[in-house]
PDB file of N, CA, C, O and CB in Angstrom:
ATOM      1  N   MET A   1       0.989  -1.347  -0.212  1.00  0.00           N
ATOM      2  CA  MET A   1      -0.201   0.021   0.122  1.00  0.00           C
ATOM      3  C   MET A   1       0.865   1.172  -0.065  1.00  0.00           C
ATOM      4  O   MET A   1       1.847   1.232   0.676  1.00  0.00           O
ATOM      5  CB  MET A   1      -1.080   0.099   2.061  1.00  0.00           C
ATOM      6  N   SER A   2       0.638   2.099  -1.097  1.00  0.00           N
ATOM      7  CA  SER A   2       1.450   3.177  -1.059  1.00  0.00           C
ATOM      8  C   SER A   2       1.062   4.267   0.224  1.00  0.00           C
ATOM      9  O   SER A   2       0.103   3.998   0.946  1.00  0.00           O
ATOM     10  CB  SER A   2       1.338   3.816  -2.492  1.00  0.00           C
ATOM     11  N   ASN A   3       1.784   5.374   0.429  1.00  0.00           N
ATOM     12  CA  ASN A   3       1.515   6.186   1.344  1.00  0.00           C
ATOM     13  C   ASN A   3       0.177   6.852   1.062  1.00  0.00           C
ATOM     14  O   ASN A   3      -0.748   6.879   1.875  1.00  0.00           O
ATOM     15  CB  ASN A   3       2.574   7.044   1.487  1.00  0.00           C
ATOM     16  N   LYS A   4       0.147   7.379  -0.132  1.00  0.00           N
ATOM     17  CA  LYS A   4      -1.028   7.879  -0.611  1.00  0.00           C
ATOM     18  C   LYS A   4      -2.653   7.191  -0.185  1.00  0.00           C
ATOM     19  O   LYS A   4      -3.650   7.694   0.333  1.00  0.00           O
ATOM     20  CB  LYS A   4      -0.748   7.790  -2.060  1.00  0.00           C
ATOM     21  N   GLU A   5      -2.357   5.922  -0.650  1.00  0.00           N
ATOM     22  CA  GLU A   5      -3.503   5.049  -0.250  1.00  0.00           C
ATOM     23  C   GLU A   5      -3.775   4.791   1.005  1.00  0.00           C
ATOM     24  O   GLU A   5      -4.868   4.366   1.379  1.00  0.00           O
ATOM     25  CB  GLU A   5      -3.430   3.919  -0.734  1.00  0.00           C
ATOM     26  N   ARG A   6      -2.720   5.048   1.815  1.00  0.00           N
ATOM     27  CA  ARG A   6      -2.822   4.881   3.524  1.00  0.00           C
ATOM     28  C   ARG A   6      -3.541   5.869   3.849  1.00  0.00           C
ATOM     29  O   ARG A   6      -4.599   5.681   4.450  1.00  0.00           O
ATOM     30  CB  ARG A   6      -1.476   4.949   4.448  1.00  0.00           C
ATOM     31  N   ILE A   7      -3.076   7.217   3.488  1.00  0.00           N
ATOM     32  CA  ILE A   7      -3.929   8.580   3.674  1.00  0.00           C
ATOM     33  C   ILE A   7      -5.344   8.595   3.238  1.00  0.00           C
ATOM     34  O   ILE A   7      -6.270   9.142   3.837  1.00  0.00           O
ATOM     35  CB  ILE A   7      -3.300   9.717   2.897  1.00  0.00           C
ATOM     36  N   MET A   8      -5.409   7.931   2.126  1.00  0.00           N
ATOM     37  CA  MET A   8      -7.177   8.004   1.796  1.00  0.00           C
ATOM     38  C   MET A   8      -7.725   7.006   2.476  1.00  0.00           C
ATOM     39  O   MET A   8      -8.929   7.109   2.711  1.00  0.00           O
ATOM     40  CB  MET A   8      -7.722   7.778   0.190  1.00  0.00           C
ATOM     41  N   GLU A   9      -7.064   5.907   2.919  1.00  0.00           N
ATOM     42  CA  GLU A   9      -7.851   5.094   3.603  1.00  0.00           C
ATOM     43  C   GLU A   9      -8.223   5.767   5.261  1.00  0.00           C
ATOM     44  O   GLU A   9      -9.362   5.704   5.723  1.00  0.00           O
ATOM     45  CB  GLU A   9      -7.043   3.657   3.580  1.00  0.00           C
ATOM     46  N   LEU A  10      -7.175   6.332   5.938  1.00  0.00           N
ATOM     47  CA  LEU A  10      -7.341   7.015   7.097  1.00  0.00           C
ATOM     48  C   LEU A  10      -8.427   8.102   7.106  1.00  0.00           C
ATOM     49  O   LEU A  10      -9.253   8.290   7.999  1.00  0.00           O
ATOM     50  CB  LEU A  10      -6.116   7.549   7.424  1.00  0.00           C
ATOM     51  N   ILE A  11      -8.281   8.807   5.921  1.00  0.00           N
ATOM     52  CA  ILE A  11      -9.244   9.791   5.728  1.00  0.00           C
ATOM     53  C   ILE A  11     -10.778   9.447   5.446  1.00  0.00           C
ATOM     54  O   ILE A  11     -11.682  10.213   5.781  1.00  0.00           O
ATOM     55  CB  ILE A  11      -8.761  10.520   4.700  1.00  0.00           C
ATOM     56  N   ASP A  12     -10.961   8.405   4.893  1.00  0.00           N
ATOM     57  CA  ASP A  12     -12.148   7.628   4.767  1.00  0.00           C
ATOM     58  C   ASP A  12     -12.941   7.069   5.941  1.00  0.00           C
ATOM     59  O   ASP A  12     -14.141   6.801   5.885  1.00  0.00           O
ATOM     60  CB  ASP A  12     -11.821   6.618   4.032  1.00  0.00           C
ATOM     61  N   GLY A  13     -12.141   6.913   7.037  1.00  0.00           N
ATOM     62  CA  GLY A  13     -12.583   6.675   8.383  1.00  0.00           C
ATOM     63  C   GLY A  13     -12.948   8.023   9.299  1.00  0.00           C
ATOM     64  O   GLY A  13     -13.360   7.908  10.453  1.00  0.00           O
ATOM     65  N   ILE A  14     -12.761   9.218   8.697  1.00  0.00           N
ATOM     66  CA  ILE A  14     -13.071  10.502   9.349  1.00  0.00           C
ATOM     67  C   ILE A  14     -14.327  10.950   9.021  1.00  0.00           C
ATOM     68  O   ILE A  14     -14.597  11.170   7.840  1.00  0.00           O
ATOM     69  CB  ILE A  14     -12.152  11.527   9.039  1.00  0.00           C
ATOM     70  N   PRO A  15     -15.230  11.136   9.997  1.00  0.00           N
ATOM     71  CA  PRO A  15     -16.772  11.477   9.466  1.00  0.00           C
ATOM     72  C   PRO A  15     -16.465  13.429   8.622  1.00  0.00           C
ATOM     73  O   PRO A  15     -15.628  14.287   8.899  1.00  0.00           O
ATOM     74  CB  PRO A  15     -18.250  11.469  11.437  1.00  0.00           C
ATOM     75  N   ASP A  16     -17.198  13.415   7.952  1.00  0.00           N
ATOM     76  CA  ASP A  16     -17.190  14.390   6.665  1.00  0.00           C
ATOM     77  C   ASP A  16     -16.991  16.034   7.561  1.00  0.00           C
ATOM     78  O   ASP A  16     -16.244  16.955   7.231  1.00  0.00           O
ATOM     79  CB  ASP A  16     -19.035  14.209   5.555  1.00  0.00           C
ATOM     80  N   ARG A  17     -17.932  15.972   8.748  1.00  0.00           N
ATOM     81  CA  ARG A  17     -17.749  17.066   9.492  1.00  0.00           C
ATOM     82  C   ARG A  17     -16.735  17.555  10.182  1.00  0.00           C
ATOM     83  O   ARG A  17     -16.602  18.733  10.514  1.00  0.00           O
ATOM     84  CB  ARG A  17     -18.421  17.056  10.137  1.00  0.00           C
ATOM     85  N   ARG A  18     -15.809  16.428  10.469  1.00  0.00           N
ATOM     86  CA  ARG A  18     -14.637  16.537  11.066  1.00  0.00           C
ATOM     87  C   ARG A  18     -13.402  17.012   9.905  1.00  0.00           C
ATOM     88  O   ARG A  18     -12.340  17.464  10.333  1.00  0.00           O
ATOM     89  CB  ARG A  18     -14.400  15.120  11.787  1.00  0.00           C
ATOM     90  N   LEU A  19     -13.593  16.896   8.717  1.00  0.00           N
ATOM     91  CA  LEU A  19     -12.586  16.894   7.865  1.00  0.00           C
ATOM     92  C   LEU A  19     -12.123  18.152   7.570  1.00  0.00           C
ATOM     93  O   LEU A  19     -11.139  18.244   6.835  1.00  0.00           O
ATOM     94  CB  LEU A  19     -12.890  16.269   6.801  1.00  0.00           C
ATOM     95  N   VAL A  20     -12.767  19.361   8.106  1.00  0.00           N
ATOM     96  CA  VAL A  20     -12.385  20.790   7.969  1.00  0.00           C
ATOM     97  C   VAL A  20     -10.874  21.020   8.582  1.00  0.00           C
ATOM     98  O   VAL A  20     -10.084  21.807   8.061  1.00  0.00           O
ATOM     99  CB  VAL A  20     -13.514  21.733   8.767  1.00  0.00           C
ATOM    100  N   PHE A  21     -10.579  20.269   9.709  1.00  0.00           N
ATOM    101  CA  PHE A  21      -9.155  20.171  10.180  1.00  0.00           C
ATOM    102  C   PHE A  21      -8.092  19.745   9.399  1.00  0.00           C
ATOM    103  O   PHE A  21      -7.061  20.368   9.144  1.00  0.00           O
ATOM    104  CB  PHE A  21      -9.083  19.408  11.163  1.00  0.00           C
ATOM    105  N   ILE A  22      -8.483  18.424   8.971  1.00  0.00           N
ATOM    106  CA  ILE A  22      -7.475  17.856   7.941  1.00  0.00           C
ATOM    107  C   ILE A  22      -7.050  18.611   6.769  1.00  0.00           C
ATOM    108  O   ILE A  22      -5.900  18.681   6.337  1.00  0.00           O
ATOM    109  CB  ILE A  22      -7.973  16.693   7.406  1.00  0.00           C
ATOM    110  N   VAL A  23      -8.349  19.305   6.183  1.00  0.00           N
ATOM    111  CA  VAL A  23      -8.026  20.045   5.080  1.00  0.00           C
ATOM    112  C   VAL A  23      -7.030  21.350   5.329  1.00  0.00           C
ATOM    113  O   VAL A  23      -6.128  21.670   4.555  1.00  0.00           O
ATOM    114  CB  VAL A  23      -9.327  20.446   4.501  1.00  0.00           C
ATOM    115  N   ASP A  24      -7.347  21.998   6.483  1.00  0.00           N
ATOM    116  CA  ASP A  24      -6.722  23.059   6.922  1.00  0.00           C
ATOM    117  C   ASP A  24      -5.364  22.685   7.081  1.00  0.00           C
ATOM    118  O   ASP A  24      -4.497  23.455   6.667  1.00  0.00           O
ATOM    119  CB  ASP A  24      -7.296  23.575   8.061  1.00  0.00           C
ATOM    120  N   MET A  25      -4.980  21.358   7.750  1.00  0.00           N
ATOM    121  CA  MET A  25      -3.599  21.102   7.982  1.00  0.00           C
ATOM    122  C   MET A  25      -2.697  20.619   6.623  1.00  0.00           C
ATOM    123  O   MET A  25      -1.484  20.806   6.519  1.00  0.00           O
ATOM    124  CB  MET A  25      -3.571  20.002   9.104  1.00  0.00           C
ATOM    125  N   LEU A  26      -3.592  19.927   5.558  1.00  0.00           N
ATOM    126  CA  LEU A  26      -2.854  19.292   4.471  1.00  0.00           C
ATOM    127  C   LEU A  26      -2.608  21.009   3.438  1.00  0.00           C
ATOM    128  O   LEU A  26      -1.725  21.105   2.586  1.00  0.00           O
ATOM    129  CB  LEU A  26      -4.038  17.714   3.584  1.00  0.00           C
ATOM    130  N   GLU A  27      -3.423  21.981   3.723  1.00  0.00           N
ATOM    131  CA  GLU A  27      -3.201  23.198   2.848  1.00  0.00           C
ATOM    132  C   GLU A  27      -1.833  23.861   3.249  1.00  0.00           C
ATOM    133  O   GLU A  27      -1.074  24.354   2.414  1.00  0.00           O
ATOM    134  CB  GLU A  27      -4.436  24.281   3.018  1.00  0.00           C
ATOM    135  N   SER A  28      -1.567  23.828   4.693  1.00  0.00           N
ATOM    136  CA  SER A  28      -0.568  24.530   5.200  1.00  0.00           C
ATOM    137  C   SER A  28       0.806  23.731   5.000  1.00  0.00           C
ATOM    138  O   SER A  28       1.901  24.283   4.894  1.00  0.00           O
ATOM    139  CB  SER A  28      -0.897  24.838   6.623  1.00  0.00           C
ATOM    140  N   LEU A  29       0.578  22.307   4.965  1.00  0.00           N
ATOM    141  CA  LEU A  29       1.778  21.385   4.920  1.00  0.00           C
ATOM    142  C   LEU A  29       2.054  21.402   3.314  1.00  0.00           C
ATOM    143  O   LEU A  29       3.218  21.232   2.954  1.00  0.00           O
ATOM    144  CB  LEU A  29       1.448  19.737   5.604  1.00  0.00           C
ATOM    145  N   LYS A  30       1.143  21.579   2.429  1.00  0.00           N
ATOM    146  CA  LYS A  30       1.504  21.824   0.813  1.00  0.00           C
ATOM    147  C   LYS A  30       2.650  22.298   0.680  1.00  0.00           C
ATOM    148  O   LYS A  30       3.547  21.658   0.132  1.00  0.00           O
ATOM    149  CB  LYS A  30       0.662  22.759   0.032  1.00  0.00           C
ATOM    150  N   ALA A  31       2.799  23.416   1.127  1.00  0.00           N
ATOM    151  CA  ALA A  31       3.925  24.656   0.488  1.00  0.00           C
ATOM    152  C   ALA A  31       5.130  23.829   0.999  1.00  0.00           C
ATOM    153  O   ALA A  31       6.178  23.718   0.364  1.00  0.00           O
ATOM    154  CB  ALA A  31       3.853  26.591   1.262  1.00  0.00           C
ATOM    155  N   TYR A  32       4.877  23.230   2.263  1.00  0.00           N
ATOM    156  CA  TYR A  32       6.512  22.625   2.733  1.00  0.00           C
ATOM    157  C   TYR A  32       6.910  21.467   1.920  1.00  0.00           C
ATOM    158  O   TYR A  32       8.095  21.190   1.736  1.00  0.00           O
ATOM    159  CB  TYR A  32       6.622  22.022   4.403  1.00  0.00           C
ATOM    160  N   ALA A  33       6.016  20.845   1.471  1.00  0.00           N
ATOM    161  CA  ALA A  33       6.366  19.610   0.997  1.00  0.00           C
ATOM    162  C   ALA A  33       6.932  19.750  -0.621  1.00  0.00           C
ATOM    163  O   ALA A  33       7.551  18.843  -1.178  1.00  0.00           O
ATOM    164  CB  ALA A  33       5.054  18.661   1.166  1.00  0.00           C
ATOM    165  N   ARG A  34       6.629  20.946  -1.205  1.00  0.00           N
ATOM    166  CA  ARG A  34       7.365  21.057  -2.567  1.00  0.00           C
ATOM    167  C   ARG A  34       8.651  22.103  -2.584  1.00  0.00           C
ATOM    168  O   ARG A  34       9.423  22.151  -3.541  1.00  0.00           O
ATOM    169  CB  ARG A  34       6.259  21.568  -3.697  1.00  0.00           C
ATOM    170  N   GLU A  35       8.761  22.786  -1.616  1.00  0.00           N
ATOM    171  CA  GLU A  35      10.065  23.838  -1.876  1.00  0.00           C
ATOM    172  C   GLU A  35      10.741  23.770  -0.386  1.00  0.00           C
ATOM    173  O   GLU A  35      10.213  23.710   0.724  1.00  0.00           O
ATOM    174  CB  GLU A  35       9.539  25.707  -2.364  1.00  0.00           C
ATOM    175  N   GLU A  36      12.093  23.804  -0.784  1.00  0.00           N
ATOM    176  CA  GLU A  36      12.890  24.204   0.286  1.00  0.00           C
ATOM    177  C   GLU A  36      13.199  25.444   0.869  1.00  0.00           C
ATOM    178  O   GLU A  36      13.831  26.164   0.096  1.00  0.00           O
ATOM    179  CB  GLU A  36      13.813  23.840   0.075  1.00  0.00           C
ATOM    180  N   ILE A  37      12.991  25.892   1.863  1.00  0.00           N
ATOM    181  CA  ILE A  37      13.233  27.149   2.425  1.00  0.00           C
ATOM    182  C   ILE A  37      14.321  27.424   2.528  1.00  0.00           C
ATOM    183  O   ILE A  37      14.877  26.732   3.382  1.00  0.00           O
ATOM    184  CB  ILE A  37      12.796  27.373   3.446  1.00  0.00           C
ATOM    185  N   PRO A  38      15.102  28.307   1.943  1.00  0.00           N
ATOM    186  CA  PRO A  38      16.616  28.701   2.357  1.00  0.00           C
ATOM    187  C   PRO A  38      16.417  29.300   3.750  1.00  0.00           C
ATOM    188  O   PRO A  38      15.360  29.730   4.211  1.00  0.00           O
ATOM    189  CB  PRO A  38      17.409  29.879   1.265  1.00  0.00           C
ATOM    190  N   PRO A  39      17.566  29.255   4.316  1.00  0.00           N
ATOM    191  CA  PRO A  39      17.625  29.662   5.814  1.00  0.00           C
ATOM    192  C   PRO A  39      18.073  30.959   5.561  1.00  0.00           C
ATOM    193  O   PRO A  39      18.788  31.347   4.637  1.00  0.00           O
ATOM    194  CB  PRO A  39      18.608  28.793   6.863  1.00  0.00           C
ATOM    195  N   ASP A  40      17.441  31.757   6.728  1.00  0.00           N
ATOM    196  CA  ASP A  40      17.390  33.158   6.798  1.00  0.00           C
ATOM    197  C   ASP A  40      18.689  33.502   7.732  1.00  0.00           C
ATOM    198  O   ASP A  40      19.584  32.722   8.058  1.00  0.00           O
ATOM    199  CB  ASP A  40      15.911  33.687   7.404  1.00  0.00           C
ATOM    200  N   GLU A  41      18.548  34.879   8.071  1.00  0.00           N
ATOM    201  CA  GLU A  41      19.844  35.462   8.753  1.00  0.00           C
ATOM    202  C   GLU A  41      19.991  34.752  10.354  1.00  0.00           C
ATOM    203  O   GLU A  41      21.072  34.549  10.907  1.00  0.00           O
ATOM    204  CB  GLU A  41      19.673  37.329   8.861  1.00  0.00           C
ATOM    205  N   TRP A  42      18.550  34.412  10.978  1.00  0.00           N
ATOM    206  CA  TRP A  42      18.972  33.905  12.159  1.00  0.00           C
ATOM    207  C   TRP A  42      19.396  32.429  11.958  1.00  0.00           C
ATOM    208  O   TRP A  42      20.175  31.816  12.687  1.00  0.00           O
ATOM    209  CB  TRP A  42      17.908  34.073  13.177  1.00  0.00           C
ATOM    210  N   ASP A  43      18.690  31.894  10.726  1.00  0.00           N
ATOM    211  CA  ASP A  43      19.349  30.197  10.741  1.00  0.00           C
ATOM    212  C   ASP A  43      20.660  30.024  10.568  1.00  0.00           C
ATOM    213  O   ASP A  43      21.289  29.122  11.121  1.00  0.00           O
ATOM    214  CB  ASP A  43      18.841  29.249   9.613  1.00  0.00           C
ATOM    215  N   LEU A  44      21.249  31.021   9.656  1.00  0.00           N
ATOM    216  CA  LEU A  44      22.583  31.139   9.161  1.00  0.00           C
ATOM    217  C   LEU A  44      23.470  31.341  10.548  1.00  0.00           C
ATOM    218  O   LEU A  44      24.538  30.740  10.668  1.00  0.00           O
ATOM    219  CB  LEU A  44      22.707  32.430   8.034  1.00  0.00           C
ATOM    220  N   GLN A  45      23.042  32.095  11.442  1.00  0.00           N
ATOM    221  CA  GLN A  45      23.704  32.518  12.796  1.00  0.00           C
ATOM    222  C   GLN A  45      23.868  31.348  13.591  1.00  0.00           C
ATOM    223  O   GLN A  45      24.984  30.942  13.917  1.00  0.00           O
ATOM    224  CB  GLN A  45      22.872  33.567  13.627  1.00  0.00           C
ATOM    225  N   MET A  46      22.533  30.645  14.000  1.00  0.00           N
ATOM    226  CA  MET A  46      22.373  29.553  14.782  1.00  0.00           C
ATOM    227  C   MET A  46      23.468  28.245  13.991  1.00  0.00           C
ATOM    228  O   MET A  46      24.055  27.419  14.690  1.00  0.00           O
ATOM    229  CB  MET A  46      20.591  29.215  14.834  1.00  0.00           C
ATOM    230  N   ILE A  47      23.548  28.261  12.947  1.00  0.00           N
ATOM    231  CA  ILE A  47      24.236  27.186  12.194  1.00  0.00           C
ATOM    232  C   ILE A  47      25.951  27.417  12.618  1.00  0.00           C
ATOM    233  O   ILE A  47      26.693  26.523  13.022  1.00  0.00           O
ATOM    234  CB  ILE A  47      23.864  27.373  10.370  1.00  0.00           C
ATOM    235  N   GLN A  48      26.241  28.535  12.451  1.00  0.00           N
ATOM    236  CA  GLN A  48      27.488  29.069  12.782  1.00  0.00           C
ATOM    237  C   GLN A  48      27.945  29.055  13.868  1.00  0.00           C
ATOM    238  O   GLN A  48      29.166  28.976  14.001  1.00  0.00           O
ATOM    239  CB  GLN A  48      27.608  30.081  12.536  1.00  0.00           C
ATOM    240  N   GLU A  49      27.036  29.134  15.044  1.00  0.00           N
ATOM    241  CA  GLU A  49      27.355  28.985  16.467  1.00  0.00           C
ATOM    242  C   GLU A  49      27.388  27.474  16.722  1.00  0.00           C
ATOM    243  O   GLU A  49      28.190  26.960  17.502  1.00  0.00           O
ATOM    244  CB  GLU A  49      26.287  29.736  17.415  1.00  0.00           C
ATOM    245  N   ALA A  50      26.718  26.973  16.209  1.00  0.00           N
ATOM    246  CA  ALA A  50      26.747  25.310  16.235  1.00  0.00           C
ATOM    247  C   ALA A  50      28.039  24.741  15.765  1.00  0.00           C
ATOM    248  O   ALA A  50      28.566  23.800  16.357  1.00  0.00           O
ATOM    249  CB  ALA A  50      25.600  24.645  15.262  1.00  0.00           C
ATOM    250  N   GLU A  51      28.621  25.367  14.577  1.00  0.00           N
ATOM    251  CA  GLU A  51      29.775  24.728  14.173  1.00  0.00           C
ATOM    252  C   GLU A  51      30.695  25.239  15.175  1.00  0.00           C
ATOM    253  O   GLU A  51      31.490  24.356  15.501  1.00  0.00           O
ATOM    254  CB  GLU A  51      30.185  24.980  12.715  1.00  0.00           C
ATOM    255  N   LYS A  52      30.901  26.449  15.846  1.00  0.00           N
ATOM    256  CA  LYS A  52      31.810  26.750  16.683  1.00  0.00           C
ATOM    257  C   LYS A  52      32.049  25.794  17.907  1.00  0.00           C
ATOM    258  O   LYS A  52      33.160  25.607  18.402  1.00  0.00           O
ATOM    259  CB  LYS A  52      31.517  27.969  17.044  1.00  0.00           C
ATOM    260  N   GLU A  53      30.918  25.226  18.328  1.00  0.00           N
ATOM    261  CA  GLU A  53      30.782  24.566  19.397  1.00  0.00           C
ATOM    262  C   GLU A  53      31.207  23.067  19.222  1.00  0.00           C
ATOM    263  O   GLU A  53      31.945  22.468  20.004  1.00  0.00           O
ATOM    264  CB  GLU A  53      29.473  24.750  19.816  1.00  0.00           C
ATOM    265  N   ASN A  54      30.598  22.503  18.001  1.00  0.00           N
ATOM    266  CA  ASN A  54      31.050  21.184  17.569  1.00  0.00           C
ATOM    267  C   ASN A  54      32.490  21.069  17.187  1.00  0.00           C
ATOM    268  O   ASN A  54      32.890  21.672  16.191  1.00  0.00           O
ATOM    269  CB  ASN A  54      30.263  20.758  16.453  1.00  0.00           C
ATOM    270  N   ASP A  55      33.321  20.317  17.930  1.00  0.00           N
ATOM    271  CA  ASP A  55      34.772  20.061  17.653  1.00  0.00           C
ATOM    272  C   ASP A  55      34.773  18.857  16.855  1.00  0.00           C
ATOM    273  O   ASP A  55      35.936  18.535  16.612  1.00  0.00           O
ATOM    274  CB  ASP A  55      35.670  19.891  18.945  1.00  0.00           C
ATOM    275  N   GLY A  56      33.819  17.964  16.287  1.00  0.00           N
ATOM    276  CA  GLY A  56      33.727  16.724  15.781  1.00  0.00           C
ATOM    277  C   GLY A  56      33.963  15.559  16.760  1.00  0.00           C
ATOM    278  O   GLY A  56      34.393  14.529  16.240  1.00  0.00           O
ATOM    279  N   LYS A  57      33.734  15.545  18.230  1.00  0.00           N
ATOM    280  CA  LYS A  57      33.991  14.541  19.124  1.00  0.00           C
ATOM    281  C   LYS A  57      32.775  13.995  19.457  1.00  0.00           C
ATOM    282  O   LYS A  57      31.868  14.745  19.816  1.00  0.00           O
ATOM    283  CB  LYS A  57      34.704  14.950  20.246  1.00  0.00           C
ATOM    284  N   THR A  58      32.600  12.724  19.389  1.00  0.00           N
ATOM    285  CA  THR A  58      31.380  12.162  19.802  1.00  0.00           C
ATOM    286  C   THR A  58      31.423  11.866  21.511  1.00  0.00           C
ATOM    287  O   THR A  58      32.473  11.946  22.148  1.00  0.00           O
ATOM    288  CB  THR A  58      31.151  10.776  18.887  1.00  0.00           C
ATOM    289  N   ILE A  59      30.348  11.578  22.013  1.00  0.00           N
ATOM    290  CA  ILE A  59      30.324  11.244  23.409  1.00  0.00           C
ATOM    291  C   ILE A  59      29.175  10.440  23.346  1.00  0.00           C
ATOM    292  O   ILE A  59      28.165  10.724  22.702  1.00  0.00           O
ATOM    293  CB  ILE A  59      30.265  12.423  24.448  1.00  0.00           C
ATOM    294  N   SER A  60      29.403   9.086  24.257  1.00  0.00           N
ATOM    295  CA  SER A  60      28.498   8.204  24.266  1.00  0.00           C
ATOM    296  C   SER A  60      27.268   8.750  25.475  1.00  0.00           C
ATOM    297  O   SER A  60      27.429   9.579  26.371  1.00  0.00           O
ATOM    298  CB  SER A  60      29.273   6.777  24.537  1.00  0.00           C
ATOM    299  N   PHE A  61      26.352   8.168  25.218  1.00  0.00           N
ATOM    300  CA  PHE A  61      25.387   8.442  26.306  1.00  0.00           C
ATOM    301  C   PHE A  61      25.454   8.172  27.713  1.00  0.00           C
ATOM    302  O   PHE A  61      24.845   8.731  28.625  1.00  0.00           O
ATOM    303  CB  PHE A  61      24.408   7.909  26.022  1.00  0.00           C
ATOM    304  N   GLU A  62      26.692   6.771  27.775  1.00  0.00           N
ATOM    305  CA  GLU A  62      27.225   6.615  29.228  1.00  0.00           C
ATOM    306  C   GLU A  62      27.812   7.820  29.850  1.00  0.00           C
ATOM    307  O   GLU A  62      27.550   8.157  31.004  1.00  0.00           O
ATOM    308  CB  GLU A  62      28.288   5.571  29.288  1.00  0.00           C
ATOM    309  N   GLU A  63      28.765   8.589  28.915  1.00  0.00           N
ATOM    310  CA  GLU A  63      29.653   9.429  29.279  1.00  0.00           C
ATOM    311  C   GLU A  63      28.737  10.814  29.893  1.00  0.00           C
ATOM    312  O   GLU A  63      28.969  11.565  30.840  1.00  0.00           O
ATOM    313  CB  GLU A  63      30.647   9.669  27.990  1.00  0.00           C
ATOM    314  N   ILE A  64      27.589  10.768  28.882  1.00  0.00           N
ATOM    315  CA  ILE A  64      26.668  12.133  29.346  1.00  0.00           C
ATOM    316  C   ILE A  64      26.045  11.812  30.518  1.00  0.00           C
ATOM    317  O   ILE A  64      25.784  12.772  31.243  1.00  0.00           O
ATOM    318  CB  ILE A  64      25.462  12.622  28.308  1.00  0.00           C
ATOM    319  N   PHE A  65      25.733  10.719  30.904  1.00  0.00           N
ATOM    320  CA  PHE A  65      24.808  10.463  32.270  1.00  0.00           C
ATOM    321  C   PHE A  65      25.829  10.064  33.245  1.00  0.00           C
ATOM    322  O   PHE A  65      25.505   9.788  34.400  1.00  0.00           O
ATOM    323  CB  PHE A  65      23.557   9.196  32.150  1.00  0.00           C
TER     324      PHE A  65
END
């Protein structure tokens, strides 16, 4: 079963009067599904700060706890 078929199956189980929420959610997600949003100034700053803090070392869960 494809993802689309599964979604349709799930939607078929929802009463029509309750579908307004699903329609609104899908419409707002549609924009994100087709385009990549370029990072803005804040995103670039956060990436730069994270790169400064990351020295390439990894730490195990045991070491953290």
